[in-house]
C-alpha positions in Angstrom: -9.4 -32.1 1.0 -11.9 -35.0 0.9 -11.0 -38.7 -0.1 -12.7 -38.0 -3.4 -10.1 -35.5 -4.4 -9.8 -31.8 -4.1 -13.0 -29.7 -3.9 -13.9 -26.3 -5.4 -13.4 -25.0 -1.9 -9.9 -26.4 -1.7 -9.1 -24.7 -5.0 -10.6 -21.3 -3.9 -8.6 -21.5 -0.8 -5.4 -22.4 -2.6 -6.0 -19.4 -5.0 -7.0 -17.0 -2.3 -10.3 -16.2 -3.8 -14.0 -16.8 -2.9 -15.6 -20.1 -3.8 -18.0 -18.3 -6.1 -15.1 -16.6 -7.9 -13.3 -20.0 -8.3 -16.5 -21.5 -9.7 -16.8 -18.8 -12.4 -13.2 -19.0 -13.3 -13.3 -22.9 -13.7 -16.8 -22.8 -15.4 -16.0 -20.2 -17.9 -19.1 -18.0 -17.0 -19.6 -14.7 -15.4 -17.0 -11.9 -14.8 -13.5 -12.9 -13.7 -10.4 -11.0 -14.4 -7.8 -12.7 -16.6 -5.2 -12.5 -13.7 -7.7 -14.2 -11.3 -8.7 -16.8 -13.8 -5.1 -17.8 -14.2 -4.4 -18.0 -10.5 -7.4 -20.2 -10.1 -6.6 -22.5 -13.0 -3.0 -22.8 -11.7 -4.3 -23.9 -8.2 -6.7 -26.4 -9.8 -3.9 -27.9 -11.9 -1.6 -28.1 -8.9 -4.3 -29.8 -6.8 -5.4 -32.1 -9.6 -9.0 -30.7 -9.3 -11.5 -32.0 -11.9 -14.5 -30.0 -12.7 -17.9 -31.3 -11.8 -19.6 -31.4 -15.3 -23.1 -31.7 -13.8 -22.7 -28.9 -11.5 -21.4 -26.6 -14.3 -24.2 -27.6 -16.7 -26.7 -26.6 -13.9 -25.1 -23.1 -13.8 -24.2 -22.5 -17.5 -27.1 -24.3 -19.0 -24.6 -26.3 -21.2 -23.3 -29.8 -21.0 -20.7 -29.3 -23.9 -22.2 -32.4 -25.5 -24.1 -33.0 -28.8 -25.9 -36.1 -29.9 -25.5 -37.9 -33.3 -28.1 -40.2 -34.5 -27.5 -42.4 -37.5 -29.1 -45.5 -39.1 -26.0 -47.5 -39.7 -22.6 -46.5 -38.1 -21.1 -49.4 -40.0 -21.7 -47.7 -43.2 -18.5 -46.0 -44.4 -20.8 -43.1 -45.5 -21.9 -42.4 -41.9 -18.4 -43.0 -40.5 -16.9 -40.5 -42.7 -19.7 -38.0 -42.0 -19.1 -38.5 -38.3 -15.5 -37.8 -38.7 -16.5 -34.5 -40.3 -18.8 -33.7 -37.3 -16.2 -34.4 -34.7 -13.5 -32.6 -36.5 -15.6 -29.5 -36.2 -17.2 -29.9 -32.7 -14.3 -31.2 -30.7 -12.2 -28.1 -31.2 -15.1 -26.1 -30.0 -15.2 -28.0 -26.8 -18.1 -30.5 -27.5 -18.0 -34.2 -27.0 -20.3 -36.5 -29.1 -22.8 -38.9 -27.9 -23.5 -41.5 -30.7 -26.6 -43.6 -31.3 -27.1 -46.2 -34.0 -30.8 -46.9 -34.8 -30.4 -49.7 -37.4 -33.1 -47.8 -39.3 -35.7 -48.4 -36.7 -37.9 -45.4 -35.9 -38.6 -46.5 -32.4 -34.9 -46.7 -31.7 -34.5 -43.2 -33.0 -37.3 -41.9 -30.8 -35.7 -43.5 -27.8 -32.2 -42.0 -28.7 -33.8 -38.6 -29.0 -35.5 -38.9 -25.7 -32.4 -40.1 -23.9 -30.2 -37.4 -25.3 -32.9 -34.7 -24.4 -32.8 -36.1 -20.9 -29.1 -35.9 -20.7 -29.3 -32.2 -21.6 -27.2 -32.4 -24.8 -26.8 -29.0 -26.4 -28.1 -30.2 -29.8 -28.5 -33.1 -32.1 -27.5 -34.1 -35.6 -29.9 -36.7 -37.0 -29.9 -39.0 -40.1 -33.6 -39.9 -39.9 -34.7 -43.6 -39.9 -38.1 -42.6 -41.5 -38.1 -39.4 -43.2 -41.7 -39.3 -43.2 -42.0 -39.2 -39.5 -40.8 -36.3 -37.6 -43.1 -35.5 -34.6 -40.4 -36.5 -32.0 -37.8 -34.2 -33.7 -40.4 -31.4 -33.7 -41.0 -32.0 -30.0 -37.3 -31.9 -29.3 -36.9 -28.5 -31.1 -40.0 -27.2 -29.1 -38.2 -28.2 -25.9 -35.2 -26.2 -26.8 -33.0 -28.9 -28.4 -31.6 -27.7 -31.7 -31.9 -30.2 -34.5 -29.8 -30.4 -37.6 -31.0 -33.1 -40.3 -28.2 -34.7 -42.2 -28.4 -36.6 -45.6 -32.1 -36.6 -45.7 -35.1 -34.1 -45.1 -37.9 -35.0 -42.8 -41.6 -34.1 -43.4 -43.1 -31.8 -40.8 -39.9 -30.3 -39.3 -39.5 -27.1 -41.2 -37.7 -25.6 -38.1 -34.7 -27.9 -38.4 -31.5 -26.9 -40.2 -30.5 -29.3 -43.0 -27.4 -30.4 -44.8 -28.0 -32.8 -47.7 -26.7 -33.9 -51.2 -28.5 -32.8 -54.4 -29.3 -36.6 -54.9 -31.7 -35.9 -57.8 -29.1 -34.0 -59.8 -26.3 -36.6 -58.9 -28.4 -39.5 -60.3 -29.4 -37.6 -63.3 -25.9 -36.8 -64.2 -24.9 -40.5 -63.9 -27.6 -41.5 -66.2 -26.6 -38.7 -68.6 -23.0 -40.1 -68.5 -24.5 -43.6 -69.6 -26.7 -42.1 -72.3 -23.6 -40.3 -73.8 -21.9 -43.5 -74.0 -24.7 -44.9 -76.2 -26.7 -46.9 -73.6 -30.4 -46.9 -73.9 -31.5 -49.8 -71.7 -30.3 -48.4 -68.4 -31.3 -50.5 -65.3 -31.2 -49.4 -61.6 -30.8 -51.1 -58.3 -32.6 -49.2 -55.6 -34.4 -49.5 -52.3 -37.2 -47.4 -53.6 -40.2 -49.1 -55.3 -41.1 -46.7 -58.2 -40.0 -43.3 -59.6 -41.6 -40.4 -57.8 -43.1 -37.6 -59.9 -44.0 -34.0 -59.2 -42.2 -31.4 -57.2 -39.7 -32.0 -54.6 -40.9 -32.7 -51.0 -39.6 -33.7 -47.6 -40.2 -37.2 -46.4 -38.2 -39.2 -49.0 -35.3 -41.4 -48.6 -32.2 -40.4 -50.7 -32.7 -43.6 -52.7 -36.2 -42.5 -53.8 -34.9 -39.1 -54.8 -32.1 -40.7 -56.7 -34.6 -43.0 -58.5 -36.7 -39.9 -59.5 -33.3 -38.3 -60.9 -32.7 -41.5 -62.9 -36.3 -41.5 -64.3 -36.3 -37.8 -65.2 -32.9 -38.1 -67.1 -34.4 -40.9 -69.2 -37.5 -38.9 -69.9 -35.4 -35.9 -70.8 -33.7 -38.2 -73.5 -37.1 -39.3 -74.7 -37.0 -42.7 -73.1 -39.9 -43.8 -70.8 -38.5 -45.6 -67.8 -39.2 -49.4 -68.1 -40.3 -51.0 -64.7 -38.7 -54.3 -65.9 -35.3 -52.5 -65.5 -35.9 -51.3 -61.9 -34.4 -53.8 -59.6 -35.7 -53.3 -56.0 -33.6 -54.5 -53.2 -33.4 -54.3 -49.4 -30.5 -52.3 -47.8 -28.0 -55.2 -47.9 -25.5 -56.6 -50.5 -27.1 -60.0 -50.7 -30.5 -58.6 -51.7 -28.8 -56.3 -54.2 -27.0 -59.3 -55.6 -30.3 -61.2 -56.1 -32.1 -58.2 -57.5 -29.0 -57.7 -60.1 -29.2 -61.3 -61.2 -32.9 -61.0 -61.7 -32.3 -57.9 -63.8 -29.7 -59.5 -65.9 -31.9 -62.6 -66.5 -34.7 -60.7 -68.2 -35.3 -61.3 -71.9 -33.9 -57.9 -72.7 -31.5 -57.2 -70.0 -29.9 -53.8 -69.4 -26.5 -52.8 -71.0 -25.8 -50.5 -68.0 -26.9 -50.4 -64.3 -27.0 -47.5 -61.8 -26.9 -48.4 -58.2 -28.3 -45.9 -55.7 -26.2 -46.8 -52.7 -22.8 -48.0 -52.0 -24.0 -51.2 -50.2 -26.1 -52.0 -53.2 -23.1 -51.5 -55.5 -21.1 -54.2 -53.8 -23.9 -56.8 -54.4 -24.4 -55.6 -58.0 -20.7 -55.8 -58.9 -20.4 -59.3 -57.6 -23.6 -60.3 -59.4 -22.1 -59.1 -62.7 -18.8 -61.1 -62.0 -20.7 -64.2 -61.1 -22.6 -64.0 -64.4 -19.3 -63.9 -66.2 -20.1 -60.5 -67.8 -17.1 -58.5 -69.0 -17.3 -54.9 -67.7 -17.6 -52.6 -69.4 -17.8 -54.4 -72.7 -21.1 -56.3 -71.8 -22.2 -54.3 -68.8 -21.5 -50.8 -67.6 -22.0 -50.2 -63.8 -22.1 -47.0 -61.7 -22.2 -46.9 -57.9 -22.7 -44.2 -55.3 -20.0 -43.2 -52.9 -16.3 -43.5 -53.6 -15.3 -46.2 -51.2 -11.8 -47.7 -51.0 -13.0 -51.1 -52.5 -14.2 -49.2 -55.7 -10.6 -48.9 -56.8 -9.3 -52.2 -55.7 -11.5 -54.2 -58.0 -10.9 -54.7 -61.7 -12.2 -52.8 -63.6 -12.3 -50.0 -61.2 -15.9 -48.8 -60.5 -17.3 -45.6 -61.8 -19.0 -43.9 -58.9 -20.9 -40.8 -57.9 -18.6 -39.3 -55.3 -20.6 -37.6 -52.5 -18.8 -34.9 -50.4 -19.4 -36.9 -47.3 -16.7 -35.4 -45.0 -18.0 -32.0 -46.0 -21.5 -33.1 -45.2 -20.3 -33.9 -41.6 -18.4 -30.6 -41.2 -21.2 -28.4 -42.4 -23.7 -30.2 -40.2 -21.4 -29.7 -37.3 -20.9 -26.2 -37.9 -24.7 -25.6 -38.5 -25.3 -27.1 -35.1 -22.5 -25.0 -33.4 -24.1 -21.9 -35.0 -27.6 -22.9 -33.8 -26.4 -23.5 -30.2 -24.6 -20.2 -30.2 -27.7 -18.5 -31.2 -29.5 -19.6 -28.1 -32.4 -17.4 -28.5 -33.9 -19.6 -31.2 -34.5 -16.6 -33.6 -32.2 -17.6 -36.2 -33.9 -18.8 -39.4 -33.5 -22.4 -40.4 -30.5 -22.7 -42.8 -30.5 -25.3 -45.7 -27.4 -26.5 -47.3 -27.4 -28.8 -50.4 -24.1 -30.0 -51.6 -23.2 -31.3 -55.1 -21.8 -34.8 -55.8 -19.7 -35.3 -58.8 -19.2 -38.3 -61.2 -15.9 -40.0 -61.2 -15.6 -42.1 -64.5 -13.5 -45.3 -64.2 -13.1 -48.5 -66.1 -16.6 -49.9 -65.4 -18.1 -47.6 -68.0 -17.0 -47.5 -71.8 -18.4 -46.1 -74.9 -20.5 -48.6 -76.8 
């Protein structure tokens, strides 16, 4: 026994088996009888032996790790999705390496490179730039399975995907406001202008939601008014300013949809600071059912996304892809539905 602790040879000697047999029993590969495996594991436990993960990965081809790359780990949306991922992958014996890109494409590329070099068994990615996917395609080509979560990426049709039907979710929120009698419905969004035409990859969720907003208005015979589209950066202060500008127009909206939970916090505060009574003077809808939405008064009407399920489905997709091994499994695409939760911030006019 060395000063660094018991070795594989020590375990094999204690169990009365060959070193190769002990390695197979501890590594979980090859043919070993159940009785022999029990004897080896008992010897390892008695000696306090710790498996050499690097050596095992060289033999089995698996490091029992997966990578998760997100744009903002502080966002409750991604935190909840991550919980779903780990709740599925941890019981399967996989540890998670997490990278936060801050929405920077170069940071995402570096994260994918580092994780590939560390030989992760696969990665789950919320892309920083859905229009840029060459590095993800290269990873798949190098044998690293990729599951895209929350957003599709252009040029990577080989990847499995788990997303929300954002267009439908936004359209249903607008339909709710239309049913309440609103006609001047504004929107706070990161996207610049509504997208027309067929669905395609390479769009941020906010852009897809803006398209759903515009399509729902057109379905009701209302042409979207650019004066009612408040564009904000992805932070609450920018959303606050965009909402104030929207409310200061000569014909302000009577209702506003926010395409993100961060934007909704800024919009809610702007309405309060303007002294507007909700929902009598302004109806407001946000995305994501975060704890704060029921702590304020009135409580905020929200589009509730199945965020935890988004994570569990992505985790299972990756496990299935890793288990396939051969790479012959066809890409699998899951699109989950969100639901509107009506609360006090919306009211019939």
